[in-house]
Structures are given as C-alpha cells and as structure tokens.
All heavy atoms as an XYZ file, in Angstrom:
805
protein
N      10.133    -48.766    -33.808
C      11.078    -48.023    -32.968
C      10.588    -46.581    -32.780
O      10.903    -45.981    -31.766
C      12.453    -48.066    -33.577
C      13.545    -47.644    -32.666
S      13.559    -48.688    -31.190
C      15.171    -48.370    -30.597
N       9.868    -46.038    -33.769
C       9.458    -44.644    -33.710
C       8.467    -44.415    -32.560
O       8.489    -43.352    -31.943
C       8.853    -44.163    -35.028
C       7.866    -45.104    -35.623
N       8.215    -46.232    -36.328
C       6.524    -45.089    -35.616
C       7.146    -46.862    -36.724
N       6.090    -46.197    -36.321
N       7.654    -45.418    -32.223
C       6.747    -45.281    -31.093
C       7.530    -45.309    -29.768
O       7.137    -44.638    -28.808
C       5.622    -46.302    -31.114
C       4.661    -46.012    -32.216
C       4.546    -46.653    -33.387
C       3.653    -44.946    -32.257
N       3.544    -46.106    -34.172
C       3.010    -45.049    -33.504
C       3.332    -43.938    -31.380
C       2.001    -44.173    -33.885
C       2.313    -43.066    -31.748
C       1.646    -43.190    -32.983
N       8.597    -46.077    -29.752
C       9.490    -46.094    -28.545
C      10.140    -44.730    -28.379
O      10.266    -44.238    -27.267
C      10.536    -47.193    -28.659
C      11.449    -47.305    -27.473
S      10.581    -47.698    -25.933
C      10.137    -49.381    -26.244
N      10.564    -44.149    -29.483
C      11.177    -42.790    -29.388
C      10.140    -41.785    -28.843
O      10.484    -40.946    -28.018
C      11.643    -42.331    -30.765
C      12.887    -43.040    -31.243
N      13.162    -43.157    -32.574
C      13.873    -43.689    -30.569
C      14.309    -43.841    -32.704
N      14.723    -44.156    -31.504
N       8.907    -41.915    -29.294
C       7.866    -41.012    -28.789
C       7.612    -41.256    -27.285
O       7.478    -40.302    -26.514
C       6.574    -41.174    -29.573
C       5.436    -40.225    -29.204
C       5.847    -38.750    -29.300
C       4.203    -40.491    -30.070
N       7.616    -42.499    -26.893
C       7.446    -42.828    -25.458
C       8.540    -42.200    -24.613
O       8.312    -41.636    -23.554
C       7.346    -44.313    -25.262
N       9.805    -42.329    -25.080
C      10.923    -41.758    -24.379
C      10.799    -40.248    -24.290
O      11.029    -39.637    -23.244
C      12.269    -42.164    -25.015
C      12.501    -43.692    -24.851
C      13.441    -41.387    -24.435
C      13.611    -44.214    -25.708
N      10.390    -39.649    -25.421
C      10.208    -38.187    -25.430
C       9.151    -37.754    -24.451
O       9.321    -36.773    -23.693
C       9.798    -37.751    -26.864
N       8.053    -38.513    -24.356
C       6.971    -38.133    -23.422
C       7.442    -38.255    -21.994
O       7.223    -37.369    -21.156
C       5.720    -39.000    -23.711
C       5.121    -38.642    -25.033
C       4.722    -38.871    -22.613
C       4.081    -39.629    -25.557
N       8.088    -39.368    -21.667
C       8.595    -39.568    -20.280
C       9.553    -38.469    -19.892
O       9.511    -37.918    -18.781
C       9.230    -40.971    -20.108
C       9.938    -41.083    -18.791
C       8.118    -42.057    -20.250
N      10.492    -38.159    -20.805
C      11.457    -37.086    -20.497
C      10.771    -35.742    -20.288
O      11.153    -34.992    -19.380
C      12.488    -36.976    -21.640
N       9.743    -35.461    -21.113
C       9.049    -34.173    -20.968
C       8.244    -34.143    -19.646
O       8.160    -33.118    -19.001
C       8.100    -33.999    -22.179
C       7.405    -32.671    -22.238
C       6.055    -32.681    -21.538
O       5.423    -33.768    -21.444
O       5.607    -31.622    -21.116
N       7.647    -35.288    -19.304
C       6.884    -35.334    -18.035
C       7.819    -35.121    -16.856
O       7.483    -34.399    -15.901
C       6.084    -36.632    -17.953
C       5.576    -36.892    -16.579
C       4.952    -36.665    -18.970
N       8.959    -35.751    -16.853
C       9.955    -35.567    -15.785
C      10.362    -34.087    -15.719
O      10.382    -33.489    -14.664
C      11.145    -36.471    -15.990
C      10.727    -37.937    -15.736
C      12.307    -36.086    -15.071
C      11.768    -38.961    -16.152
N      10.670    -33.524    -16.864
C      11.092    -32.103    -16.923
C       9.999    -31.173    -16.404
O      10.239    -30.296    -15.601
C      11.508    -31.726    -18.343
N       8.768    -31.371    -16.870
C       7.650    -30.540    -16.436
C       7.408    -30.683    -14.964
O       7.146    -29.684    -14.289
C       6.390    -30.888    -17.263
O       6.679    -30.644    -18.650
C       5.247    -30.044    -16.855
N       7.461    -31.873    -14.462
C       7.283    -32.131    -13.046
C       8.340    -31.478    -12.200
O       8.098    -31.053    -11.089
C       7.196    -33.625    -12.776
O       6.130    -34.199    -13.496
N       9.561    -31.386    -12.737
C      10.678    -30.802    -11.993
C      10.604    -29.267    -11.984
O      11.285    -28.594    -11.194
C      11.989    -31.237    -12.551
N       9.772    -28.683    -12.873
C       9.658    -27.213    -12.926
C       9.230    -26.639    -11.552
O       9.730    -25.628    -11.122
C       8.661    -26.824    -13.985
C       9.184    -26.636    -15.393
C       8.061    -26.398    -16.362
C      10.208    -25.500    -15.456
N       8.287    -27.293    -10.900
C       7.807    -26.792     -9.604
C       8.946    -26.853     -8.594
O       9.154    -25.882     -7.864
C       6.619    -27.617     -9.135
C       6.010    -27.080     -7.815
C       4.662    -27.702     -7.588
C       4.053    -27.249     -6.284
N       3.700    -25.828     -6.277
N       9.692    -27.953     -8.579
C      10.808    -28.089     -7.640
C      11.949    -27.117     -7.961
O      12.716    -26.733     -7.076
C      11.310    -29.510     -7.642
N      12.060    -26.686     -9.212
C      13.138    -25.786     -9.607
C      12.945    -24.354     -9.062
O      13.871    -23.579     -8.991
C      13.257    -25.699    -11.154
N      11.698    -24.094     -8.641
C      11.366    -22.795     -8.021
C      11.889    -21.597     -8.808
O      12.691    -20.791     -8.337
C      11.883    -22.744     -6.574
N      11.428    -21.515    -10.060
C      11.869    -20.412    -10.915
C      13.317    -20.451    -11.283
O      13.976    -19.438    -11.420
N      13.885    -21.639    -11.390
C      15.272    -21.911    -11.712
C      16.228    -21.359    -10.669
O      17.361    -20.994    -10.947
C      15.619    -21.351    -13.097
C      14.997    -22.161    -14.193
C      13.813    -21.765    -14.790
C      15.599    -23.341    -14.660
C      13.231    -22.501    -15.793
C      15.009    -24.094    -15.670
C      13.808    -23.659    -16.243
N      15.766    -21.309     -9.425
C      16.649    -20.885     -8.311
C      17.316    -22.064     -7.600
O      18.223    -21.833     -6.816
C      15.840    -20.050     -7.273
O      14.778    -20.888     -6.757
C      15.267    -18.788     -7.910
N      16.859    -23.253     -7.867
C      17.452    -24.467     -7.291
C      18.173    -25.244     -8.380
O      17.549    -25.671     -9.350
C      16.359    -25.291     -6.607
C      15.641    -24.505     -5.516
C      14.620    -25.279     -4.767
N      15.195    -26.476     -4.148
C      14.562    -27.635     -4.073
N      13.327    -27.744     -4.573
N      15.125    -28.667     -3.489
N      19.497    -25.400     -8.243
C      20.323    -25.937     -9.350
C      19.975    -27.378     -9.819
O      19.834    -27.576    -10.986
C      21.751    -25.924     -8.797
C      21.727    -24.915     -7.699
C      20.344    -24.925     -7.130
N      19.806    -28.298     -8.905
C      19.587    -29.679     -9.310
C      18.257    -29.845    -10.033
O      18.223    -30.415    -11.155
C      19.709    -30.639     -8.144
C      19.614    -32.132     -8.511
C      20.667    -32.515     -9.522
C      19.749    -32.997     -7.273
N      17.112    -29.388     -9.497
C      15.878    -29.506    -10.251
C      15.947    -28.727    -11.566
O      15.372    -29.165    -12.586
C      14.820    -28.932     -9.333
C      15.395    -29.027     -7.959
C      16.891    -28.896     -8.140
N      16.655    -27.597    -11.594
C      16.765    -26.822    -12.820
C      17.538    -27.615    -13.893
O      17.148    -27.590    -15.078
C      17.493    -25.512    -12.545
O      16.753    -24.691    -11.672
N      18.550    -28.355    -13.464
C      19.294    -29.194    -14.387
C      18.397    -30.310    -14.949
O      18.473    -30.624    -16.154
C      20.526    -29.792    -13.693
C      21.416    -30.702    -14.519
C      22.013    -29.917    -15.702
C      22.532    -31.285    -13.666
N      17.588    -30.870    -14.091
C      16.624    -31.917    -14.550
C      15.649    -31.344    -15.597
O      15.390    -32.003    -16.592
C      15.837    -32.502    -13.323
C      14.714    -33.419    -13.785
C      16.785    -33.266    -12.405
N      15.193    -30.127    -15.384
C      14.307    -29.482    -16.352
C      14.989    -29.339    -17.693
O      14.472    -29.748    -18.731
C      13.810    -28.121    -15.806
C      13.074    -27.346    -16.919
C      12.929    -28.294    -14.602
N      16.185    -28.756    -17.697
C      16.874    -28.495    -18.980
C      17.248    -29.797    -19.658
O      16.998    -29.948    -20.852
C      18.117    -27.614    -18.714
C      18.965    -27.512    -19.968
C      17.700    -26.234    -18.222
N      17.790    -30.748    -18.939
C      18.164    -32.022    -19.511
C      16.929    -32.786    -20.007
O      16.953    -33.373    -21.097
C      18.934    -32.880    -18.508
N      15.878    -32.784    -19.239
C      14.643    -33.480    -19.632
C      14.083    -32.938    -20.913
O      13.675    -33.704    -21.819
N      13.981    -31.575    -21.018
C      13.425    -31.037    -22.257
C      14.354    -31.270    -23.427
O      13.889    -31.516    -24.522
C      13.124    -29.532    -22.060
C      11.886    -29.273    -21.283
C      11.848    -28.377    -20.213
C      10.658    -29.886    -21.635
C      10.685    -28.113    -19.519
C       9.520    -29.630    -20.900
C       9.523    -28.736    -19.845
O       8.369    -28.507    -19.139
N      15.642    -31.182    -23.205
C      16.586    -31.483    -24.305
C      16.402    -32.902    -24.820
O      16.317    -33.115    -26.027
N      16.338    -33.839    -23.929
C      16.156    -35.258    -24.294
C      14.792    -35.426    -24.972
O      14.662    -36.149    -25.981
C      16.244    -36.106    -23.034
C      16.412    -37.625    -23.211
C      17.705    -37.942    -23.921
C      16.346    -38.289    -21.835
N      13.774    -34.767    -24.413
C      12.424    -34.897    -24.992
C      12.396    -34.412    -26.427
O      11.850    -35.096    -27.313
C      11.428    -34.115    -24.154
N      12.955    -33.273    -26.721
C      12.899    -32.739    -28.055
C      13.795    -33.516    -29.009
O      13.461    -33.654    -30.213
C      13.208    -31.247    -28.074
C      12.068    -30.440    -27.527
C      12.214    -29.682    -26.367
C      10.848    -30.435    -28.159
C      11.174    -28.953    -25.856
C       9.786    -29.685    -27.675
C       9.940    -28.958    -26.495
N      14.890    -34.078    -28.528
C      15.730    -34.918    -29.371
C      14.940    -36.138    -29.830
O      14.871    -36.452    -31.021
C      16.998    -35.333    -28.660
C      17.762    -36.394    -29.429
C      18.449    -36.031    -30.590
C      17.767    -37.704    -29.022
C      19.156    -36.999    -31.314
C      18.443    -38.673    -29.760
C      19.129    -38.306    -30.894
O      19.773    -39.240    -31.622
N      14.314    -36.864    -28.885
C      13.550    -38.065    -29.249
C      12.291    -37.714    -30.028
O      11.870    -38.482    -30.872
C      13.275    -38.920    -28.007
C      14.450    -39.756    -27.638
C      15.313    -39.388    -26.633
C      14.716    -40.957    -28.307
C      16.394    -40.173    -26.296
C      15.814    -41.723    -27.995
C      16.665    -41.328    -26.968
N      11.688    -36.554    -29.754
C      10.538    -36.171    -30.591
C      10.992    -35.936    -32.018
O      10.307    -36.313    -32.955
C       9.888    -34.895    -30.042
C       8.675    -34.397    -30.785
C       7.563    -35.445    -30.783
C       8.171    -33.099    -30.176
N      12.182    -35.365    -32.208
C      12.668    -35.148    -33.563
C      12.908    -36.442    -34.308
O      12.661    -36.535    -35.516
C      13.940    -34.296    -33.533
O      15.056    -35.063    -33.084
N      13.321    -37.467    -33.581
C      13.480    -38.814    -34.224
C      12.103    -39.352    -34.597
O      11.963    -39.989    -35.649
C      14.204    -39.759    -33.280
C      15.630    -39.401    -32.876
C      16.206    -40.456    -31.928
C      16.522    -39.260    -34.099
N      11.150    -39.173    -33.742
C       9.790    -39.631    -33.982
C       9.204    -39.000    -35.276
O       8.520    -39.676    -36.060
C       8.892    -39.277    -32.808
O       9.411    -39.891    -31.604
C       7.432    -39.726    -33.008
N       9.481    -37.733    -35.477
C       8.874    -37.024    -36.588
C       9.439    -37.437    -37.960
O       8.891    -36.997    -38.989
C       9.029    -35.509    -36.387
C       8.324    -34.923    -35.166
C       8.576    -33.464    -35.037
C       6.822    -35.254    -35.240
N      10.428    -38.300    -37.951
C      10.909    -38.853    -39.240
C       9.858    -39.770    -39.810
O       9.842    -39.980    -41.047
C      12.199    -39.629    -39.006
C      13.401    -38.775    -38.631
C      14.581    -39.671    -38.394
N      15.756    -38.873    -38.086
C      16.901    -39.423    -37.661
N      17.016    -40.721    -37.530
N      17.943    -38.648    -37.397
N       9.035    -40.383    -38.978
C       8.108    -41.384    -39.424
C       6.629    -41.030    -39.156
O       5.787    -41.150    -39.986
C       8.427    -42.781    -38.749
C       7.415    -43.840    -39.200
C       9.855    -43.192    -39.082
N       6.372    -40.610    -37.937
C       5.006    -40.294    -37.524
C       4.656    -38.819    -37.919
O       5.462    -37.941    -37.666
C       4.827    -40.442    -35.996
C       5.184    -41.872    -35.563
C       3.425    -40.121    -35.544
C       5.172    -42.119    -34.071
N       3.499    -38.599    -38.530
C       3.141    -37.221    -38.850
C       3.124    -36.341    -37.636
O       2.751    -36.748    -36.537
C       1.710    -37.375    -39.425
C       1.623    -38.788    -39.908
C       2.496    -39.600    -38.957
N       3.555    -35.082    -37.848
C       3.730    -34.145    -36.737
C       2.451    -33.968    -35.898
O       2.523    -33.980    -34.678
C       4.140    -32.807    -37.320
C       4.484    -31.776    -36.284
S       5.275    -30.265    -36.918
C       4.591    -30.056    -38.522
N       1.316    -33.834    -36.533
C       0.058    -33.633    -35.794
C      -0.288    -34.821    -34.932
O      -0.760    -34.650    -33.801
N      -0.071    -36.012    -35.444
C      -0.379    -37.220    -34.713
C       0.564    -37.369    -33.532
O       0.168    -37.646    -32.410
C      -0.302    -38.469    -35.613
C      -0.443    -39.745    -34.806
C      -1.385    -38.424    -36.690
N       1.856    -37.175    -33.789
C       2.870    -37.283    -32.705
C       2.567    -36.278    -31.583
O       2.632    -36.616    -30.394
C       4.269    -37.073    -33.241
N       2.226    -35.026    -31.983
C       1.965    -34.013    -30.987
C       0.677    -34.279    -30.214
O       0.586    -34.038    -29.006
C       1.905    -32.635    -31.627
C       2.079    -31.536    -30.612
C       3.283    -31.322    -29.965
C       0.975    -30.759    -30.235
C       3.402    -30.345    -29.005
C       1.082    -29.788    -29.293
C       2.291    -29.594    -28.655
O       2.405    -28.619    -27.689
N      -0.319    -34.853    -30.894
C      -1.567    -35.205    -30.216
C      -1.276    -36.270    -29.157
O      -1.776    -36.168    -28.002
C      -2.586    -35.676    -31.223
N      -0.558    -37.279    -29.511
C      -0.224    -38.339    -28.548
C       0.620    -37.788    -27.415
O       0.352    -38.021    -26.238
C       0.498    -39.523    -29.232
C       0.992    -40.544    -28.195
C      -0.442    -40.192    -30.251
N       1.637    -36.993    -27.739
C       2.522    -36.350    -26.787
C       1.684    -35.561    -25.768
O       1.843    -35.653    -24.563
C       3.490    -35.462    -27.533
C       4.221    -34.415    -26.795
C       3.702    -33.330    -26.146
C       5.632    -34.292    -26.663
N       4.706    -32.566    -25.604
C       5.904    -33.107    -25.943
C       6.697    -35.050    -27.097
C       7.179    -32.712    -25.643
C       7.990    -34.639    -26.800
C       8.205    -33.482    -26.084
N       0.760    -34.750    -26.300
C      -0.038    -33.880    -25.440
C      -0.950    -34.648    -24.516
O      -1.009    -34.403    -23.299
C      -0.883    -32.937    -26.282
O      -0.064    -32.094    -27.068
N      -1.688    -35.610    -25.095
C      -2.663    -36.349    -24.291
C      -1.988    -37.166    -23.172
O      -2.359    -37.105    -22.030
C      -3.486    -37.263    -25.173
N      -0.975    -37.914    -23.534
C      -0.261    -38.724    -22.536
C       0.410    -37.818    -21.541
O       0.375    -38.062    -20.311
C       0.701    -39.708    -23.200
C       1.499    -40.459    -22.184
C      -0.059    -40.708    -24.093
N       1.051    -36.749    -22.015
C       1.721    -35.817    -21.116
C       0.802    -35.188    -20.114
O       1.079    -35.093    -18.901
N      -0.386    -34.768    -20.576
C      -1.366    -34.155    -19.680
C      -1.803    -35.121    -18.594
O      -1.856    -34.793    -17.411
C      -2.602    -33.656    -20.497
C      -2.244    -32.414    -21.264
C      -3.797    -33.386    -19.575
C      -3.319    -32.036    -22.292
N      -2.086    -36.342    -19.039
C      -2.537    -37.371    -18.038
C      -1.437    -37.680    -17.043
O      -1.701    -37.730    -15.815
C      -2.959    -38.623    -18.774
N      -0.195    -37.842    -17.470
C       0.885    -38.204    -16.556
C       1.255    -37.038    -15.640
O       1.489    -37.244    -14.453
C       2.119    -38.686    -17.356
C       1.960    -40.023    -18.023
C       3.218    -40.356    -18.856
C       1.662    -41.122    -17.038
N       1.345    -35.826    -16.198
C       1.690    -34.666    -15.334
C       0.591    -34.428    -14.307
O       0.884    -34.125    -13.160
C       1.942    -33.382    -16.208
C       1.977    -32.123    -15.351
C       3.233    -33.547    -16.968
N      -0.647    -34.627    -14.670
C      -1.776    -34.468    -13.720
C      -1.661    -35.528    -12.629
O      -1.886    -35.225    -11.439
C      -3.100    -34.578    -14.435
O      -3.249    -33.531    -15.346
N      -1.322    -36.753    -13.018
C      -1.185    -37.817    -12.035
C      -0.033    -37.518    -11.083
O      -0.171    -37.688     -9.860
C      -0.940    -39.159    -12.762
C      -0.780    -40.364    -11.880
C      -2.058    -40.690    -11.070
C      -0.414    -41.577    -12.719
N       1.095    -37.070    -11.581
C       2.215    -36.686    -10.705
C       1.877    -35.511     -9.845
O       2.240    -35.510     -8.652
C       3.461    -36.405    -11.570
C       3.983    -37.716    -12.178
C       4.553    -35.739    -10.766
C       5.055    -37.564    -13.260
N       1.139    -34.546    -10.384
C       0.713    -33.399     -9.540
C      -0.153    -33.870     -8.414
O      -0.038    -33.373     -7.280
N      -0.971    -34.833     -8.623
C      -1.859    -35.381     -7.564
C      -1.030    -36.196     -6.560
O      -1.149    -36.026     -5.358
C      -2.927    -36.250     -8.185
C      -3.805    -36.947     -7.222
C      -4.583    -36.405     -6.255
C      -4.047    -38.362     -7.128
N      -5.274    -37.357     -5.554
C      -4.952    -38.574     -6.089
C      -3.562    -39.458     -7.862
C      -5.409    -39.844     -5.730
C      -4.035    -40.738     -7.497
C      -4.962    -40.890     -6.440
N      -0.125    -37.077     -7.057
C       0.606    -38.010     -6.169
C       1.724    -37.270     -5.404
O       1.947    -37.515     -4.224
C       1.184    -39.134     -6.947
C       0.218    -40.133     -7.554
C       0.937    -41.103     -8.459
C      -0.560    -40.845     -6.447
N       2.451    -36.381     -6.069
C       3.645    -35.777     -5.494
C       3.327    -34.438     -4.807
O       3.844    -34.157     -3.716
C       4.767    -35.610     -6.532
C       5.970    -34.889     -5.967
C       5.142    -36.955     -7.100
N       2.531    -33.625     -5.464
C       2.266    -32.260     -4.999
C       0.900    -32.078     -4.336
O       0.527    -30.936     -4.043
C       2.481    -31.277     -6.135
C       3.891    -31.238     -6.693
C       4.193    -31.718     -7.957
C       4.944    -30.787     -5.912
C       5.486    -31.715     -8.446
C       6.253    -30.769     -6.378
C       6.523    -31.238     -7.645
O       7.791    -31.229     -8.132
N       0.142    -33.131     -4.220
C      -1.168    -33.113     -3.584
C      -2.098    -32.115     -4.272
O      -2.858    -31.397     -3.619
C      -1.063    -32.833     -2.090
C      -2.318    -33.217     -1.348
O      -2.958    -34.202     -1.755
O      -2.661    -32.532     -0.370
N      -2.026    -32.021     -5.604
C      -2.899    -31.123     -6.349
C      -4.151    -31.862     -6.778
O      -4.074    -32.996     -7.243
C      -2.152    -30.591     -7.587
C      -0.961    -29.773     -7.201
C      -0.117    -29.326     -8.419
O      -0.258    -29.872     -9.518
N       0.763    -28.372     -8.212
N      -5.271    -31.245     -6.613
C      -6.583    -31.867     -6.921
C      -7.134    -31.266     -8.224
O      -6.906    -30.072     -8.478
C      -7.564    -31.664     -5.782
C      -7.076    -32.158     -4.456
C      -7.240    -33.656     -4.360
N      -6.818    -34.100     -3.035
C      -5.969    -35.093     -2.832
N      -5.458    -35.741     -3.827
N      -5.647    -35.442     -1.626
N      -7.868    -32.076     -8.954
C      -8.539    -31.605    -10.152
C     -10.041    -31.757     -9.948
O     -10.497    -32.771     -9.392
C      -8.114    -32.377    -11.386
C      -6.620    -32.233    -11.774
C      -6.268    -33.224    -12.826
C      -6.317    -30.810    -12.183
N     -10.827    -30.779    -10.421
C     -12.283    -30.901    -10.307
C     -12.849    -31.658    -11.507
O     -12.128    -32.025    -12.421
C     -12.953    -29.529    -10.140
C     -12.676    -28.612    -11.283
O     -12.111    -29.048    -12.311
O     -13.048    -27.412    -11.163
N     -14.110    -31.926    -11.454
C     -14.776    -32.744    -12.505
C     -14.636    -32.106    -13.905
O     -14.332    -32.863    -14.827
C     -16.238    -32.933    -12.116
N     -14.797    -30.784    -14.092
C     -14.618    -30.246    -15.428
C     -13.196    -30.439    -15.956
O     -12.994    -30.692    -17.154
C     -14.976    -28.764    -15.279
C     -15.897    -28.729    -14.080
C     -15.394    -29.785    -13.186
N     -12.209    -30.309    -15.092
C     -10.816    -30.527    -15.538
C     -10.619    -31.950    -15.949
O      -9.979    -32.238    -16.998
C      -9.861    -30.136    -14.423
N     -11.108    -32.893    -15.175
C     -10.993    -34.298    -15.514
C     -11.749    -34.652    -16.771
O     -11.242    -35.415    -17.622
C     -11.475    -35.186    -14.364
C     -10.596    -35.147    -13.099
C     -11.305    -35.860    -11.965
C      -9.242    -35.725    -13.352
N     -12.933    -34.071    -16.959
C     -13.715    -34.271    -18.184
C     -12.971    -33.759    -19.395
O     -12.865    -34.446    -20.435
C     -15.062    -33.617    -18.079
C     -15.943    -33.692    -19.321
C     -16.296    -35.110    -19.649
C     -17.196    -32.834    -19.149
N     -12.401    -32.563    -19.292
C     -11.649    -31.987    -20.392
C     -10.451    -32.846    -20.767
O     -10.185    -33.095    -21.974
N      -9.718    -33.334    -19.796
C      -8.583    -34.191    -20.071
C      -9.024    -35.525    -20.671
O      -8.405    -36.034    -21.578
C      -7.814    -34.479    -18.773
C      -6.974    -33.305    -18.332
S      -6.046    -33.737    -16.881
C      -6.344    -32.312    -15.893
N     -10.153    -36.014    -20.211
C     -10.713    -37.247    -20.799
C     -11.079    -37.045    -22.276
O     -10.857    -37.946    -23.110
N     -11.572    -35.894    -22.611
C     -11.933    -35.578    -24.007
C     -10.654    -35.511    -24.885
O     -10.686    -35.970    -26.035
C     -12.704    -34.287    -24.094
C     -14.134    -34.365    -23.553
C     -14.778    -32.976    -23.491
C     -14.978    -35.314    -24.385
N      -9.594    -34.959    -24.319
C      -8.324    -34.912    -25.086
C      -7.826    -36.322    -25.336
O      -7.468    -36.654    -26.457
C      -7.286    -34.089    -24.292
C      -7.686    -32.621    -24.281
C      -5.872    -34.252    -24.932
C      -6.901    -31.775    -23.291
N      -7.840    -37.160    -24.320
C      -7.386    -38.560    -24.475
C      -8.283    -39.276    -25.456
O      -7.851    -40.042    -26.323
C      -7.324    -39.254    -23.113
C      -7.062    -40.739    -23.288
C      -6.248    -38.616    -22.250
N      -9.600    -39.044    -25.378
C     -10.558    -39.669    -26.312
C     -10.274    -39.228    -27.742
O     -10.351    -40.031    -28.676
C     -11.984    -39.335    -25.927
N      -9.927    -37.962    -27.941
C      -9.611    -37.464    -29.270
C      -8.394    -38.183    -29.869
O      -8.350    -38.547    -31.051
N      -7.404    -38.400    -29.040
C      -6.199    -39.111    -29.498
C      -6.552    -40.575    -29.827
O      -6.079    -41.135    -30.793
C      -5.065    -39.017    -28.472
C      -3.926    -39.974    -28.825
C      -4.550    -37.580    -28.384
N      -7.426    -41.160    -28.981
C      -7.840    -42.523    -29.281
C      -8.544    -42.623    -30.631
O      -8.334    -43.567    -31.394
C      -8.748    -43.033    -28.133
N      -9.394    -41.633    -30.935
C     -10.080    -41.620    -32.237
C      -9.026    -41.566    -33.355
O      -9.161    -42.274    -34.365
C     -11.089    -40.466    -32.300
C     -11.549    -40.196    -33.738
C     -12.246    -40.678    -31.389
N      -8.039    -40.688    -33.202
C      -7.010    -40.595    -34.232
C      -6.297    -41.915    -34.420
O      -6.107    -42.412    -35.514
C      -5.991    -39.475    -33.867
C      -6.638    -38.118    -33.956
C      -4.741    -39.556    -34.769
C      -5.809    -36.983    -33.380
N      -5.903    -42.534    -33.331
C      -5.163    -43.784    -33.369
C      -5.991    -44.929    -33.963
O      -5.511    -45.774    -34.680
C      -4.638    -44.174    -31.964
C      -3.517    -43.266    -31.495
C      -2.312    -43.369    -32.387
O      -2.072    -42.501    -33.221
N      -1.561    -44.405    -32.225
N      -7.259    -44.981    -33.616
C      -8.086    -46.099    -34.007
C      -8.676    -45.967    -35.422
O      -8.849    -46.945    -36.130
C      -9.235    -46.287    -33.045
C      -8.820    -46.750    -31.624
C     -10.031    -46.707    -30.687
C      -8.228    -48.132    -31.652
N      -8.970    -44.783    -35.826
C      -9.738    -44.554    -37.048
C      -9.051    -43.802    -38.195
O      -9.465    -43.858    -39.335
C     -11.112    -43.919    -36.737
C     -11.914    -44.686    -35.758
C     -12.127    -44.214    -34.472
C     -12.466    -45.916    -36.094
C     -12.850    -44.914    -33.547
C     -13.193    -46.643    -35.189
C     -13.400    -46.165    -33.899
N      -8.010    -43.051    -37.873
C      -7.363    -42.257    -38.897
C      -6.289    -43.056    -39.651
O      -5.489    -43.734    -39.022
C      -6.732    -41.026    -38.272
O      -5.993    -40.312    -39.241
N      -6.291    -42.963    -40.962
C      -5.239    -43.592    -41.722
C      -3.953    -42.793    -41.643
O      -2.873    -43.287    -41.954
C      -5.676    -43.731    -43.190
C      -6.686    -44.852    -43.380
C      -7.092    -45.028    -44.772
N      -8.178    -44.089    -45.004
C      -8.586    -43.654    -46.151
N      -7.944    -44.010    -47.238
N      -9.591    -42.833    -46.297
N      -4.015    -41.543    -41.201
C      -2.844    -40.716    -41.033
C      -1.909    -41.239    -39.969
O      -0.722    -41.103    -40.065
C      -3.265    -39.251    -40.670
O      -4.173    -38.797    -41.652
C      -2.103    -38.347    -40.564
N      -2.473    -41.831    -38.934
C      -1.680    -42.306    -37.776
C      -0.817    -43.504    -38.112
O       0.108    -43.815    -37.366
C      -2.607    -42.613    -36.620
N      -1.084    -44.198    -39.207
C      -0.364    -45.459    -39.467
C       0.665    -45.320    -40.541
O       0.673    -44.542    -41.394
C      -1.362    -46.535    -39.836
C      -2.378    -46.776    -38.753
N      -2.071    -47.342    -37.581
C      -3.682    -46.415    -38.685
C      -3.173    -47.401    -36.796
N      -4.150    -46.862    -37.495
C-alpha cells in the first residue's frame, strides 16, 4: 500500500505543479485552488509513504517520476520543448532511481 500512497502523492504533485502556470501567480482562483489542494494531498500521501519507505528513496522516486510527468505535460499541454541536454539530464535522473530500485537494499 505504501507504493500506492507514493503514486497518489506523485500524481497530486504533478497536477498541482502543472496548475501553477494556469494559476498565473495565484491571480486565477480555480487553478490556484487546484495548486493548494494538490500540494496538500501530495504531502499528506507522502507522509504516509514515509512510514515505510526510507525518505531518500521515496524522494528520489517522487523527483524522477515527477520530472518526467511534468515535462510530458509541459510538452502536451503548454507546447514546451526540451533540448537534448535537458532530456539527457532527466534520463540520468530516472536511471539513478532505477539503480536504487534494482540494486539497493535500502529501497526494499
């Protein structure tokens, strides 16, 4: 269940982060509400995750998946492009998390 809590936390954070652009500096009420609610939900479920998963591992997974999903939403919704170095850097972050998940005894 702890991995499900982490997944919910990540999705809520990605929704909140994606809504930040639409909130326009918190001048638009509905997107601003999505930001605040999304981050609240994200941190609640992250706190549940940290009961079982070590903080560094949870945050590494949160960061890598969040970066990939927010970048994908930026591309699909906001027509934002990433160059090769940005994509390479994100790939290295995801690869680092994969190494932790596959080879570290800390992650289990």
